[in-house]
N, C-alpha and C positions, 0 to 999 in steps of 0.2 A: 406385430404393432414396439417392435422396440423400434425395428425397419421406415417405418413409416411417420411418427415422435424426429428420430434421427436428421429424417430426410424432409422433415416442416422445418426443421429448427436453422439444417446445410439451407434451405431456397432463406428464412429471415435469415440468417448470419448472410449471405450475398454485397449485398453492403460493408459489412464490419471487412470485409475481406479485403476487397479492395482498399477502402480507406485504410487498413492494415502496410500492404502491398507495395500504395502510394505512398505511405507515410517517412516523418521527416525525420521521426522515431524510430524506426525500427524494428534497432538494432539494439533501440533501452527496453521496450517491447518482446523482445526475445528473451532478454536478461526475462524481465516478470512467466514470460513463460519457460525454461527453464528454470528457475529456481519453483514454480510454483509442480511443473511436471517430473521435481527430483523429491519435494517433498512427498508428493502421489503414489510417487511409485511408478509413473507411466513411464512409457514412453513412448514417442512419435511423431512426425511430424510438429517442423513446428503448426502451417496453419491448421491439421490435425489439434495441435494440441489447442491451437488458438479459435478456432470450434471449439472442442469438449469446455473450459472452460467460459468460452462468454456465454454457451447456454445453458449453464449450471453451476455457473457463480455468478450469482450480483452485486459480488465486491469487487471481482474483475472485469467485471463492465464498467463500476468505479474507477476501476485504473483503467482500463484503456478509455473515456471520454475525457477524461481528466489529461492524458495524455493529447488527445487526439481532439483536443476544443475547437467548436467549428459550430456552427447551425447543422449541417447534415449528423454531428452526435447527438444534438439535445433532438435531430426529430425522430431516431434512431430508440431515442430512449423512451421512446412515448410508446412503444411495441417493443422493447427488450432494455424495459426499466431495472437501473442504477439502483445500488442497495441503497436507498432515500434517507436512512441513521448513521449514514457511512460519508463522511465532507472534506475534502482535501480543500483547503482554498486556492486557488487561481494563482498567486502567484508565487505559494509556494515549491520550490526545486525539488527533482522526486530524481534519485539518481534512480537506478535498472532494478531490477530482483527484490521489487516491494512481496512481502509475503503477507496474508491478511489470518488469523485466527477467528472466523464468524466476529467480524469490525464495526455491530452494534451501536449507536453511540458512543461513537468514535470523531471525536475532529484533529483532525493534523492541520497545521496551523504553524507553518515552523519562515525561517526563513530559505534552508532548505533541510535537505535531508540524504544521503549518503546512497549507497548500495547496499542492497544486502538489508533493506531494513523485513524489523520481522515488527507484526504489530495486534496486539490483542482488541477484545472488546475494553468498553468504557471509555476509552483512554481522552485525555485530554493534552493536546503539546498547545500551546499559545499565547499570546501576548500582553505583555502585562506593562502599559503607559508608551506604545507604542514602538516595544522593543520584544523579539523574535528569535525562542532555539535557532543554535545550528548545528544541527543532528551528526556525528559523523557515518563513515566506515559497520556496517554489522553490527547494528545495533537490535536489540530485543525489550522490544514495553513491554510489557503483562498486567494483565486485567484489573479496570481501575485506577493506572500511574495518571496521574497530571506532573506534566513537566511544560511550564510558562518563565515566558522570560529572556532578559536577550543571554541568554547563559548557553553557552559550547557541551555536547557533550561528543565524548573522547572516542573513538573509532570501540571497537569489538567491548561495546557494555553493555550492558543486562540491569535491566531497572527493575525492581522487583514487582509486585501487584501492589495496588494503594500505595504505594512512593510515591510521594509527591517534593518533586526537584525545582529547585527555583537558584540552584548555586551551581559553578561548574563542577563538572566528571572530569578527573584524567583518563586518559581510554586502560582499558582492559581492564576496568573495575564493575565492580557485581553491588546496584547500591538498594535500601530495603527504607522503609520506614518514614513518616513526617514525624519530622522533616528526612529526607534522603539523610543515607547514612553509607559510606561504603562498608561494604563485608570484605570482601574480597577486593585487588589486588596483584597481579600479575606482573 
């Protein structure tokens, strides 16, 4: 039964594989695949891992469709739907290596988000008066955090659960609270 299930999913994913192989952002998708594989402690070729993540994870499909926006991916979304409560604004510049922790009710509406970004559920990254955050590399944002406005979040920052960030955060910081305050600066 497991073999049949895998075979059917592989057939359904053939258009996804063609898009992946021809994608102008294939290197960025590879970074996503590698980050997910490392987190889940599995190995294999990028193609094999892509099939696994696309078949098992609607949030990975959301990222894949975001990176490959087209009429074709909109059609693929009909039978292989993305996570409907995980939104990435189409103008957000999103670096490779994004990892999600079941991003239910998560909105990413930033000017840019760097590489190796981690986001959890109930997170809002949004604009205030048309200004959106710029988020550096290796940033982790945990459950229920809000990051809004024309602010800059430095590299290697951790934003704790439930934090409300409305001011710039320097690199190598950990912030918590409402309003967010730095509790650790390395």
